[in-house]
ZADO-1210 file (C-alpha; in nm, 4 decimals, padded with zeros to 6 digits):
<atoms>
<atom x="10.9727" y="02.7372" z="08.2065" code="UNK" pos="1"/>
<atom x="10.6146" y="02.6625" z="08.3056" code="UNK" pos="2"/>
<atom x="10.5293" y="03.0317" z="08.2623" code="UNK" pos="3"/>
<atom x="10.6784" y="03.0405" z="07.9142" code="UNK" pos="4"/>
<atom x="10.4913" y="02.7253" z="07.8151" code="UNK" pos="5"/>
<atom x="10.1615" y="02.8712" z="07.9321" code="UNK" pos="6"/>
<atom x="10.2295" y="03.1939" z="07.7446" code="UNK" pos="7"/>
<atom x="10.3136" y="03.0054" z="07.4255" code="UNK" pos="8"/>
<atom x="10.0008" y="02.7926" z="07.4608" code="UNK" pos="9"/>
<atom x="09.7900" y="03.1034" z="07.5200" code="UNK" pos="10"/>
<atom x="09.9380" y="03.2812" z="07.2168" code="UNK" pos="11"/>
<atom x="09.8797" y="02.9749" z="06.9990" code="UNK" pos="12"/>
<atom x="09.5213" y="02.9466" z="07.1195" code="UNK" pos="13"/>
<atom x="09.4605" y="03.3136" z="07.0475" code="UNK" pos="14"/>
<atom x="09.6159" y="03.2807" z="06.7023" code="UNK" pos="15"/>
<atom x="09.3925" y="02.9894" z="06.6030" code="UNK" pos="16"/>
<atom x="09.0891" y="03.1621" z="06.7500" code="UNK" pos="17"/>
<atom x="09.1567" y="03.4754" z="06.5440" code="UNK" pos="18"/>
<atom x="09.2264" y="03.2688" z="06.2312" code="UNK" pos="19"/>
<atom x="08.8957" y="03.0881" z="06.2759" code="UNK" pos="20"/>
<atom x="08.7079" y="03.4140" z="06.3267" code="UNK" pos="21"/>
<atom x="08.8675" y="03.5713" z="06.0194" code="UNK" pos="22"/>
<atom x="08.7820" y="03.2657" z="05.8093" code="UNK" pos="23"/>
<atom x="08.4195" y="03.2742" z="05.9218" code="UNK" pos="24"/>
<atom x="08.3969" y="03.6462" z="05.8433" code="UNK" pos="25"/>
<atom x="08.5466" y="03.5947" z="05.4994" code="UNK" pos="26"/>
<atom x="08.3600" y="03.2880" z="05.3815" code="UNK" pos="27"/>
<atom x="08.0628" y="03.2423" z="05.6158" code="UNK" pos="28"/>
<atom x="07.9705" y="03.6088" z="05.6616" code="UNK" pos="29"/>
<atom x="07.9981" y="03.5882" z="06.0384" code="UNK" pos="30"/>
<atom x="07.9068" y="03.8909" z="06.2487" code="UNK" pos="31"/>
<atom x="08.1775" y="04.1534" z="06.2704" code="UNK" pos="32"/>
<atom x="08.2166" y="04.4451" z="06.5097" code="UNK" pos="33"/>
<atom x="08.1913" y="04.7636" z="06.3056" code="UNK" pos="34"/>
<atom x="08.3672" y="05.0856" z="06.3945" code="UNK" pos="35"/>
<atom x="08.1704" y="05.4096" z="06.4080" code="UNK" pos="36"/>
<atom x="08.1549" y="05.6366" z="06.1024" code="UNK" pos="37"/>
<atom x="08.3904" y="05.8969" z="06.2505" code="UNK" pos="38"/>
<atom x="08.6531" y="05.6318" z="06.3184" code="UNK" pos="39"/>
<atom x="08.6199" y="05.4965" z="05.9636" code="UNK" pos="40"/>
<atom x="08.6673" y="05.8474" z="05.8229" code="UNK" pos="41"/>
<atom x="08.9837" y="05.8866" z="06.0292" code="UNK" pos="42"/>
<atom x="09.1153" y="05.5570" z="05.8924" code="UNK" pos="43"/>
<atom x="09.0427" y="05.6603" z="05.5337" code="UNK" pos="44"/>
<atom x="09.2108" y="05.9963" z="05.5829" code="UNK" pos="45"/>
<atom x="09.5189" y="05.8235" z="05.7245" code="UNK" pos="46"/>
<atom x="09.5363" y="05.5909" z="05.4233" code="UNK" pos="47"/>
<atom x="09.5023" y="05.8797" z="05.1781" code="UNK" pos="48"/>
<atom x="09.7599" y="06.0819" z="05.3694" code="UNK" pos="49"/>
<atom x="10.0127" y="05.8001" z="05.3569" code="UNK" pos="50"/>
<atom x="09.9526" y="05.7299" z="04.9880" code="UNK" pos="51"/>
<atom x="09.9768" y="06.0885" z="04.8669" code="UNK" pos="52"/>
<atom x="10.2621" y="06.1809" z="05.0995" code="UNK" pos="53"/>
<atom x="10.4695" y="05.8957" z="04.9581" code="UNK" pos="54"/>
<atom x="10.3918" y="06.0073" z="04.6046" code="UNK" pos="55"/>
<atom x="10.4730" y="06.3701" z="04.6841" code="UNK" pos="56"/>
<atom x="10.7998" y="06.2734" z="04.8501" code="UNK" pos="57"/>
<atom x="10.9012" y="06.0574" z="04.5547" code="UNK" pos="58"/>
<atom x="10.8099" y="06.3290" z="04.3031" code="UNK" pos="59"/>
<atom x="10.9973" y="06.5957" z="04.4984" code="UNK" pos="60"/>
<atom x="11.3069" y="06.3772" z="04.5264" code="UNK" pos="61"/>
<atom x="11.2937" y="06.3169" z="04.1503" code="UNK" pos="62"/>
<atom x="11.2603" y="06.6903" z="04.0892" code="UNK" pos="63"/>
<atom x="11.5561" y="06.7797" z="04.3081" code="UNK" pos="64"/>
<atom x="11.7690" y="06.4914" z="04.1771" code="UNK" pos="65"/>
<atom x="11.6446" y="06.3505" z="03.8446" code="UNK" pos="66"/>
<atom x="11.9187" y="06.0858" z="03.8282" code="UNK" pos="67"/>
<atom x="11.7844" y="05.7702" z="04.0033" code="UNK" pos="68"/>
<atom x="12.1335" y="05.6226" z="04.0398" code="UNK" pos="69"/>
<atom x="12.2536" y="05.9240" z="04.2340" code="UNK" pos="70"/>
<atom x="11.9392" y="05.9135" z="04.4513" code="UNK" pos="71"/>
<atom x="12.0083" y="05.5510" z="04.5439" code="UNK" pos="72"/>
<atom x="12.3700" y="05.6384" z="04.6138" code="UNK" pos="73"/>
<atom x="12.2669" y="05.9234" z="04.8440" code="UNK" pos="74"/>
<atom x="12.0338" y="05.6921" z="05.0373" code="UNK" pos="75"/>
<atom x="12.3155" y="05.4378" z="05.0652" code="UNK" pos="76"/>
<atom x="12.5567" y="05.6945" z="05.2070" code="UNK" pos="77"/>
<atom x="12.2874" y="05.8291" z="05.4398" code="UNK" pos="78"/>
<atom x="12.1975" y="05.4871" z="05.5826" code="UNK" pos="79"/>
<atom x="12.5621" y="05.3939" z="05.6416" code="UNK" pos="80"/>
<atom x="12.6438" y="05.7449" z="05.7670" code="UNK" pos="81"/>
<atom x="12.9310" y="05.7710" z="05.5226" code="UNK" pos="82"/>
<atom x="13.0736" y="06.0954" z="05.3933" code="UNK" pos="83"/>
<atom x="13.0430" y="06.1357" z="05.0188" code="UNK" pos="84"/>
<atom x="13.2461" y="06.3563" z="04.7907" code="UNK" pos="85"/>
<atom x="13.0741" y="06.6638" z="04.6526" code="UNK" pos="86"/>
<atom x="13.0174" y="06.6292" z="04.2800" code="UNK" pos="87"/>
<atom x="12.9561" y="06.9081" z="04.0328" code="UNK" pos="88"/>
<atom x="12.5937" y="06.9522" z="03.9344" code="UNK" pos="89"/>
<atom x="12.4890" y="06.9945" z="03.5716" code="UNK" pos="90"/>
<atom x="12.5122" y="07.3732" z="03.5766" code="UNK" pos="91"/>
<atom x="12.8584" y="07.3653" z="03.7285" code="UNK" pos="92"/>
<atom x="12.9718" y="07.1097" z="03.4707" code="UNK" pos="93"/>
<atom x="12.8402" y="07.3354" z="03.1957" code="UNK" pos="94"/>
<atom x="13.0183" y="07.6338" z="03.3497" code="UNK" pos="95"/>
<atom x="13.3429" y="07.4377" z="03.3725" code="UNK" pos="96"/>
<atom x="13.3211" y="07.3408" z="03.0039" code="UNK" pos="97"/>
<atom x="13.2510" y="07.7017" z="02.9048" code="UNK" pos="98"/>
<atom x="13.5404" y="07.8280" z="03.1122" code="UNK" pos="99"/>
<atom x="13.7838" y="07.5859" z="02.9502" code="UNK" pos="100"/>
<atom x="13.6584" y="07.6780" z="02.6035" code="UNK" pos="101"/>
<atom x="13.6760" y="08.0498" z="02.6793" code="UNK" pos="102"/>
<atom x="14.0331" y="08.0219" z="02.8019" code="UNK" pos="103"/>
<atom x="14.1229" y="07.8213" z="02.4927" code="UNK" pos="104"/>
<atom x="13.9756" y="08.0760" z="02.2504" code="UNK" pos="105"/>
<atom x="14.1137" y="08.3668" z="02.4512" code="UNK" pos="106"/>
<atom x="13.9512" y="08.6291" z="02.6696" code="UNK" pos="107"/>
<atom x="14.0392" y="08.8929" z="02.4086" code="UNK" pos="108"/>
<atom x="13.8118" y="08.7391" z="02.1448" code="UNK" pos="109"/>
<atom x="13.4383" y="08.8135" z="02.1415" code="UNK" pos="110"/>
<atom x="13.3437" y="08.4463" z="02.1600" code="UNK" pos="111"/>
<atom x="13.5969" y="08.3618" z="02.4293" code="UNK" pos="112"/>
<atom x="13.4974" y="08.6638" z="02.6362" code="UNK" pos="113"/>
<atom x="13.1281" y="08.5725" z="02.6077" code="UNK" pos="114"/>
<atom x="13.2012" y="08.2137" z="02.7099" code="UNK" pos="115"/>
<atom x="13.3905" y="08.3268" z="03.0193" code="UNK" pos="116"/>
<atom x="13.1145" y="08.5669" z="03.1214" code="UNK" pos="117"/>
<atom x="12.8520" y="08.2982" z="03.0707" code="UNK" pos="118"/>
<atom x="13.0636" y="08.0502" z="03.2669" code="UNK" pos="119"/>
<atom x="13.0716" y="08.2864" z="03.5651" code="UNK" pos="120"/>
<atom x="12.6928" y="08.3125" z="03.5571" code="UNK" pos="121"/>
<atom x="12.6486" y="07.9359" z="03.5228" code="UNK" pos="122"/>
<atom x="12.8727" y="07.8844" z="03.8258" code="UNK" pos="123"/>
<atom x="12.6471" y="08.1221" z="04.0202" code="UNK" pos="124"/>
<atom x="12.3394" y="07.9314" z="03.9022" code="UNK" pos="125"/>
<atom x="12.4990" y="07.6016" z="04.0036" code="UNK" pos="126"/>
<atom x="12.5807" y="07.7335" z="04.3501" code="UNK" pos="127"/>
<atom x="12.2265" y="07.8662" z="04.3838" code="UNK" pos="128"/>
<atom x="12.0833" y="07.5307" z="04.2800" code="UNK" pos="129"/>
<atom x="12.3007" y="07.3538" z="04.5380" code="UNK" pos="130"/>
<atom x="12.1770" y="07.5880" z="04.8128" code="UNK" pos="131"/>
<atom x="11.8183" y="07.5400" z="04.6952" code="UNK" pos="132"/>
<atom x="11.8462" y="07.1600" z="04.7076" code="UNK" pos="133"/>
<atom x="12.0079" y="07.1665" z="05.0523" code="UNK" pos="134"/>
<atom x="11.7357" y="07.3980" z="05.1818" code="UNK" pos="135"/>
<atom x="11.4574" y="07.1755" z="05.0455" code="UNK" pos="136"/>
<atom x="11.6241" y="06.8622" z="05.1815" code="UNK" pos="137"/>
<atom x="11.6414" y="06.9975" z="05.5367" code="UNK" pos="138"/>
<atom x="11.3191" y="07.2003" z="05.5508" code="UNK" pos="139"/>
<atom x="11.0854" y="06.9863" z="05.3401" code="UNK" pos="140"/>
<atom x="11.2073" y="06.6352" z="05.2608" code="UNK" pos="141"/>
<atom x="11.3441" y="06.5531" z="05.6049" code="UNK" pos="142"/>
<atom x="11.0256" y="06.6363" z="05.8049" code="UNK" pos="143"/>
<atom x="10.8061" y="06.4514" z="05.5534" code="UNK" pos="144"/>
<atom x="11.0319" y="06.1465" z="05.5552" code="UNK" pos="145"/>
<atom x="11.0360" y="06.1444" z="05.9359" code="UNK" pos="146"/>
<atom x="10.6561" y="06.1495" z="05.9387" code="UNK" pos="147"/>
<atom x="10.6358" y="05.8467" z="05.7090" code="UNK" pos="148"/>
<atom x="10.9040" y="05.6524" z="05.8944" code="UNK" pos="149"/>
<atom x="10.7847" y="05.7520" z="06.2412" code="UNK" pos="150"/>
<atom x="10.4255" y="05.8616" z="06.2990" code="UNK" pos="151"/>
<atom x="10.2791" y="05.6764" z="06.0025" code="UNK" pos="152"/>
<atom x="10.4445" y="05.3473" z="06.0929" code="UNK" pos="153"/>
<atom x="10.3226" y="05.3863" z="06.4513" code="UNK" pos="154"/>
<atom x="09.9671" y="05.4389" z="06.3282" code="UNK" pos="155"/>
<atom x="09.9810" y="05.1320" z="06.1051" code="UNK" pos="156"/>
<atom x="10.1235" y="04.9218" z="06.3872" code="UNK" pos="157"/>
<atom x="09.8483" y="05.0275" z="06.6275" code="UNK" pos="158"/>
<atom x="09.5866" y="04.9617" z="06.3601" code="UNK" pos="159"/>
<atom x="09.7101" y="04.6041" z="06.3327" code="UNK" pos="160"/>
<atom x="09.6868" y="04.5670" z="06.7100" code="UNK" pos="161"/>
<atom x="09.3333" y="04.7086" z="06.6993" code="UNK" pos="162"/>
<atom x="09.2327" y="04.4595" z="06.4311" code="UNK" pos="163"/>
<atom x="09.3746" y="04.1779" z="06.6451" code="UNK" pos="164"/>
<atom x="09.1724" y="04.2986" z="06.9446" code="UNK" pos="165"/>
<atom x="08.8653" y="04.3216" z="06.7249" code="UNK" pos="166"/>
<atom x="08.9053" y="03.9598" z="06.6127" code="UNK" pos="167"/>
<atom x="08.9469" y="03.8533" z="06.9759" code="UNK" pos="168"/>
<atom x="08.6315" y="04.0454" z="07.0669" code="UNK" pos="169"/>
<atom x="08.4234" y="03.8890" z="06.7897" code="UNK" pos="170"/>
<atom x="08.5585" y="03.5424" z="06.8728" code="UNK" pos="171"/>
<atom x="08.4559" y="03.5940" z="07.2383" code="UNK" pos="172"/>
<atom x="08.1090" y="03.7048" z="07.1283" code="UNK" pos="173"/>
<atom x="08.0805" y="03.3945" z="06.9117" code="UNK" pos="174"/>
<atom x="08.1792" y="03.1671" z="07.2012" code="UNK" pos="175"/>
<atom x="07.9212" y="03.3324" z="07.4266" code="UNK" pos="176"/>
<atom x="07.6460" y="03.2857" z="07.1672" code="UNK" pos="177"/>
<atom x="07.7355" y="02.9184" z="07.1282" code="UNK" pos="178"/>
<atom x="07.7380" y="02.8662" z="07.5058" code="UNK" pos="179"/>
<atom x="07.3942" y="03.0248" z="07.5397" code="UNK" pos="180"/>
<atom x="07.2646" y="02.8189" z="07.2457" code="UNK" pos="181"/>
<atom x="07.3807" y="02.4940" z="07.4100" code="UNK" pos="182"/>
<atom x="07.2146" y="02.5930" z="07.7390" code="UNK" pos="183"/>
<atom x="06.8900" y="02.6739" z="07.5605" code="UNK" pos="184"/>
<atom x="06.8869" y="02.3402" z="07.3813" code="UNK" pos="185"/>
<atom x="06.9511" y="02.1497" z="07.7046" code="UNK" pos="186"/>
<atom x="06.7053" y="02.3615" z="07.9049" code="UNK" pos="187"/>
<atom x="06.9767" y="02.4435" z="08.1561" code="UNK" pos="188"/>
<atom x="07.0292" y="02.7536" z="08.3622" code="UNK" pos="189"/>
<atom x="07.3406" y="02.9639" z="08.3566" code="UNK" pos="190"/>
<atom x="07.6354" y="02.7274" z="08.3516" code="UNK" pos="191"/>
<atom x="08.0033" y="02.7703" z="08.4235" code="UNK" pos="192"/>
<atom x="08.0860" y="02.7847" z="08.0531" code="UNK" pos="193"/>
<atom x="07.8439" y="03.0726" z="07.9995" code="UNK" pos="194"/>
<atom x="07.9780" y="03.2669" z="08.2959" code="UNK" pos="195"/>
<atom x="08.3343" y="03.2076" z="08.1772" code="UNK" pos="196"/>
<atom x="08.2464" y="03.3235" z="07.8255" code="UNK" pos="197"/>
<atom x="08.0857" y="03.6393" z="07.9656" code="UNK" pos="198"/>
<atom x="08.3931" y="03.7102" z="08.1772" code="UNK" pos="199"/>
<atom x="08.6223" y="03.6595" z="07.8777" code="UNK" pos="200"/>
<atom x="08.4032" y="03.8900" z="07.6725" code="UNK" pos="201"/>
<atom x="08.4271" y="04.1682" z="07.9317" code="UNK" pos="202"/>
<atom x="08.8076" y="04.1409" z="07.9335" code="UNK" pos="203"/>
<atom x="08.8513" y="04.1497" z="07.5568" code="UNK" pos="204"/>
<atom x="08.5890" y="04.4259" z="07.5272" code="UNK" pos="205"/>
<atom x="08.7902" y="04.6428" z="07.7668" code="UNK" pos="206"/>
<atom x="09.1111" y="04.5701" z="07.5753" code="UNK" pos="207"/>
<atom x="08.9434" y="04.6535" z="07.2451" code="UNK" pos="208"/>
<atom x="08.8003" y="04.9817" z="07.3769" code="UNK" pos="209"/>
<atom x="09.1405" y="05.0817" z="07.5153" code="UNK" pos="210"/>
<atom x="09.3177" y="05.0046" z="07.1883" code="UNK" pos="211"/>
<atom x="09.0488" y="05.1845" z="06.9889" code="UNK" pos="212"/>
<atom x="09.1037" y="05.4974" z="07.1989" code="UNK" pos="213"/>
<atom x="09.4811" y="05.4813" z="07.1467" code="UNK" pos="214"/>
<atom x="09.4413" y="05.4373" z="06.7714" code="UNK" pos="215"/>
<atom x="09.1845" y="05.7160" z="06.7521" code="UNK" pos="216"/>
<atom x="09.4191" y="05.9619" z="06.9226" code="UNK" pos="217"/>
<atom x="09.6950" y="05.8747" z="06.6772" code="UNK" pos="218"/>
<atom x="09.4597" y="05.9112" z="06.3816" code="UNK" pos="219"/>
<atom x="09.3408" y="06.2517" z="06.5003" code="UNK" pos="220"/>
<atom x="09.7069" y="06.3566" z="06.5038" code="UNK" pos="221"/>
<atom x="09.7008" y="06.3390" z="06.1229" code="UNK" pos="222"/>
<atom x="09.5607" y="06.6925" z="06.1234" code="UNK" pos="223"/>
<atom x="09.8716" y="06.8132" z="06.3053" code="UNK" pos="224"/>
<atom x="10.0818" y="06.6362" z="06.0425" code="UNK" pos="225"/>
<atom x="09.8889" y="06.8182" z="05.7687" code="UNK" pos="226"/>
<atom x="09.9645" y="07.1511" z="05.9366" code="UNK" pos="227"/>
<atom x="10.3333" y="07.0627" z="05.9570" code="UNK" pos="228"/>
<atom x="10.3369" y="06.9579" z="05.5927" code="UNK" pos="229"/>
<atom x="10.1706" y="07.2864" z="05.4998" code="UNK" pos="230"/>
<atom x="10.4601" y="07.4701" z="05.6633" code="UNK" pos="231"/>
<atom x="10.7052" y="07.2474" z="05.4745" code="UNK" pos="232"/>
<atom x="10.5253" y="07.3284" z="05.1502" code="UNK" pos="233"/>
<atom x="10.5469" y="07.7009" z="05.2188" code="UNK" pos="234"/>
<atom x="10.9189" y="07.6682" z="05.2909" code="UNK" pos="235"/>
<atom x="10.9622" y="07.4798" z="04.9637" code="UNK" pos="236"/>
<atom x="10.7754" y="07.7449" z="04.7643" code="UNK" pos="237"/>
<atom x="10.9753" y="08.0227" z="04.9300" code="UNK" pos="238"/>
<atom x="11.3054" y="07.8479" z="04.8538" code="UNK" pos="239"/>
<atom x="11.1975" y="07.7831" z="04.4967" code="UNK" pos="240"/>
<atom x="11.0871" y="08.1425" z="04.4493" code="UNK" pos="241"/>
<atom x="11.4160" y="08.2743" z="04.5880" code="UNK" pos="242"/>
<atom x="11.6188" y="08.0398" z="04.3668" code="UNK" pos="243"/>
<atom x="11.4376" y="08.1327" z="04.0460" code="UNK" pos="244"/>
<atom x="11.4401" y="08.5036" z="04.1333" code="UNK" pos="245"/>
<atom x="11.8169" y="08.4953" z="04.1815" code="UNK" pos="246"/>
<atom x="11.8587" y="08.2882" z="03.8653" code="UNK" pos="247"/>
<atom x="11.6485" y="08.5357" z="03.6682" code="UNK" pos="248"/>
<atom x="11.8546" y="08.8282" z="03.7963" code="UNK" pos="249"/>
<atom x="12.1796" y="08.6514" z="03.7061" code="UNK" pos="250"/>
<atom x="12.0519" y="08.5888" z="03.3534" code="UNK" pos="251"/>
<atom x="11.9331" y="08.9489" z="03.3149" code="UNK" pos="252"/>
<atom x="12.2774" y="09.0722" z="03.4170" code="UNK" pos="253"/>
<atom x="12.4423" y="08.8292" z="03.1765" code="UNK" pos="254"/>
<atom x="12.2150" y="08.9285" z="02.8913" code="UNK" pos="255"/>
<atom x="12.2926" y="09.2936" z="02.9576" code="UNK" pos="256"/>
<atom x="12.6644" y="09.2190" z="02.9373" code="UNK" pos="257"/>
<atom x="12.6333" y="09.0175" z="02.6178" code="UNK" pos="258"/>
<atom x="12.3715" y="09.2237" z="02.4325" code="UNK" pos="259"/>
<atom x="12.4899" y="09.4757" z="02.1754" code="UNK" pos="260"/>
<atom x="12.8293" y="09.3128" z="02.1248" code="UNK" pos="261"/>
<atom x="12.8906" y="09.2370" z="01.7571" code="UNK" pos="262"/>
<atom x="13.1934" y="09.1007" z="01.5770" code="UNK" pos="263"/>
<atom x="13.3203" y="09.2382" z="01.2456" code="UNK" pos="264"/>
<atom x="13.6525" y="09.1390" z="01.0916" code="UNK" pos="265"/>
<atom x="13.7712" y="08.9860" z="01.4201" code="UNK" pos="266"/>
<atom x="13.6933" y="09.3078" z="01.6113" code="UNK" pos="267"/>
<atom x="13.4099" y="09.3765" z="01.8547" code="UNK" pos="268"/>
<atom x="13.2027" y="09.6762" z="01.9551" code="UNK" pos="269"/>
<atom x="12.9311" y="09.7170" z="02.2167" code="UNK" pos="270"/>
<atom x="12.6334" y="09.8990" z="02.0715" code="UNK" pos="271"/>
<atom x="12.3992" y="10.1042" z="02.2936" code="UNK" pos="272"/>
<atom x="12.0542" y="09.9655" z="02.3664" code="UNK" pos="273"/>
<atom x="11.8864" y="10.2928" z="02.2582" code="UNK" pos="274"/>
<atom x="12.0615" y="10.3028" z="01.9223" code="UNK" pos="275"/>
<atom x="11.8200" y="10.3199" z="01.6307" code="UNK" pos="276"/>
<atom x="11.7512" y="10.0171" z="01.4150" code="UNK" pos="277"/>
<atom x="11.9146" y="10.0593" z="01.0795" code="UNK" pos="278"/>
<atom x="11.7389" y="09.9670" z="00.7569" code="UNK" pos="279"/>
<atom x="11.7453" y="09.6024" z="00.6725" code="UNK" pos="280"/>
<atom x="11.9048" y="09.6803" z="00.3350" code="UNK" pos="281"/>
<atom x="12.1067" y="09.9802" z="00.2214" code="UNK" pos="282"/>
<atom x="12.1731" y="09.8079" z="-00.1098" code="UNK" pos="283"/>
<atom x="12.0289" y="09.5078" z="-00.2842" code="UNK" pos="284"/>
<atom x="12.3481" y="09.3075" z="-00.2405" code="UNK" pos="285"/>
<atom x="12.4281" y="09.4099" z="00.1181" code="UNK" pos="286"/>
<atom x="12.4312" y="09.1390" z="00.3813" code="UNK" pos="287"/>
<atom x="12.2727" y="09.2019" z="00.7182" code="UNK" pos="288"/>
<atom x="12.4232" y="09.1341" z="01.0614" code="UNK" pos="289"/>
<atom x="12.1695" y="09.0476" z="01.3328" code="UNK" pos="290"/>
<atom x="12.2583" y="09.1101" z="01.6976" code="UNK" pos="291"/>
<atom x="12.0125" y="09.1030" z="01.9882" code="UNK" pos="292"/>
<atom x="11.7154" y="09.1467" z="01.7566" code="UNK" pos="293"/>
<atom x="11.8660" y="09.4563" z="01.5810" code="UNK" pos="294"/>
<atom x="11.9800" y="09.4482" z="01.2180" code="UNK" pos="295"/>
<atom x="12.3077" y="09.6230" z="01.1342" code="UNK" pos="296"/>
<atom x="12.4273" y="09.6873" z="00.7825" code="UNK" pos="297"/>
<atom x="12.7901" y="09.5853" z="00.7156" code="UNK" pos="298"/>
<atom x="12.8432" y="09.9322" z="00.5587" code="UNK" pos="299"/>
<atom x="12.7663" y="10.0782" z="00.8996" code="UNK" pos="300"/>
<atom x="13.0172" y="09.8448" z="01.0629" code="UNK" pos="301"/>
<atom x="13.2762" y="09.9451" z="00.8032" code="UNK" pos="302"/>
<atom x="13.2140" y="10.3029" z="00.9048" code="UNK" pos="303"/>
<atom x="13.2858" y="10.2086" z="01.2660" code="UNK" pos="304"/>
<atom x="13.6089" y="10.0466" z="01.1597" code="UNK" pos="305"/>
<atom x="13.7129" y="10.3456" z="00.9491" code="UNK" pos="306"/>
<atom x="13.6603" y="10.5820" z="01.2385" code="UNK" pos="307"/>
<atom x="13.8570" y="10.3610" z="01.4735" code="UNK" pos="308"/>
<atom x="13.5529" y="10.3023" z="01.6932" code="UNK" pos="309"/>
<atom x="13.5354" y="09.9282" z="01.6370" code="UNK" pos="310"/>
<atom x="13.6930" y="09.7827" z="01.9479" code="UNK" pos="311"/>
<atom x="13.5789" y="10.0612" z="02.1815" code="UNK" pos="312"/>
<atom x="13.4150" y="09.9426" z="02.5001" code="UNK" pos="313"/>
<atom x="13.0963" y="10.1300" z="02.4115" code="UNK" pos="314"/>
<atom x="12.9836" y="10.3586" z="02.1347" code="UNK" pos="315"/>
<atom x="12.8318" y="10.5898" z="02.3931" code="UNK" pos="316"/>
<atom x="13.1814" y="10.6580" z="02.5238" code="UNK" pos="317"/>
<atom x="13.2776" y="10.7874" z="02.1767" code="UNK" pos="318"/>
<atom x="12.9621" y="10.9491" z="02.0397" code="UNK" pos="319"/>
<atom x="12.6112" y="11.0321" z="02.1433" code="UNK" pos="320"/>
<atom x="12.3882" y="10.7651" z="01.9857" code="UNK" pos="321"/>
<atom x="12.1660" y="10.9953" z="01.7799" code="UNK" pos="322"/>
<atom x="12.4493" y="11.2229" z="01.6691" code="UNK" pos="323"/>
<atom x="12.6619" y="10.9272" z="01.5661" code="UNK" pos="324"/>
<atom x="12.3744" y="10.7607" z="01.3843" code="UNK" pos="325"/>
<atom x="12.2973" y="11.0778" z="01.1890" code="UNK" pos="326"/>
<atom x="12.6593" y="11.1025" z="01.0883" code="UNK" pos="327"/>
<atom x="12.6365" y="10.7480" z="00.9492" code="UNK" pos="328"/>
<atom x="12.2908" y="10.7558" z="00.7862" code="UNK" pos="329"/>
<atom x="12.1969" y="11.1199" z="00.7597" code="UNK" pos="330"/>
<atom x="11.8454" y="11.2146" z="00.8649" code="UNK" pos="331"/>
<atom x="11.6995" y="10.8639" z="00.8319" code="UNK" pos="332"/>
<atom x="11.7641" y="10.7971" z="01.1993" code="UNK" pos="333"/>
<atom x="11.5317" y="10.9760" z="01.4447" code="UNK" pos="334"/>
</atoms>
């Protein structure tokens, strides 16, 4: 009990001593122990690293999951270590809606068939997005979050301890100056109070130097954190590149399937990509059908219907493109 009382009294004395020193530094411009320039640069780099890392983490989380409600929910489940049900992402919801519509309109209709094909591609895009998010969460977000919650908090805690030791050091220096001033005024030699103040100063100076070394080592570790974050950034870019490359390929394949398919009188035909572009108008009153950037005259489509080609899987399976075009338009097609 006596030990605890002494410890409490010592802590209280140290607290008031530090509070007094801080007040004098703030309002009375008392002397303050300054850190060297290299140490100050390390402190500034740590502050900038923490600030920008938090902003980057927040921006990346918003990019991967734009819905703030879902982000809060994910944090809630993660903290409580609860298992959450997998929900469809936006692409998968779109694919599901397209699939239902395609089935409703019928796979035999041009529109229904196109919806079903697009739905399959959207499902692939949704699955790719899910894999991309999971990859970024484990390879990028998790290491960055661990740095902020681990190393960065340790650095800030040790900085607070260092500041406490610095206040103790400056308070001890102030007591020593006052003791020497009293001795000089009284024309006395070295007294017990001066010797005690010098002894206290040596103790707190050693504690300050030790804490400064510990904090400096932690601050120099910021460079290692930067190297780790660089690797995380490269992993993120690689995952993003892979996701968009796969998405682009899926869309190219889908466009290839959908391009050249036109509908005329509830029938469909797939036109070859190398078919010639027909004149915009064969007659002043003729309407024009646009498909994939190519203009087709309804008279031409009537010709397809008359020949029984409308509904074929591909014109190229019935006629050579140039031969067939010449049969329809004469020598105007080259």
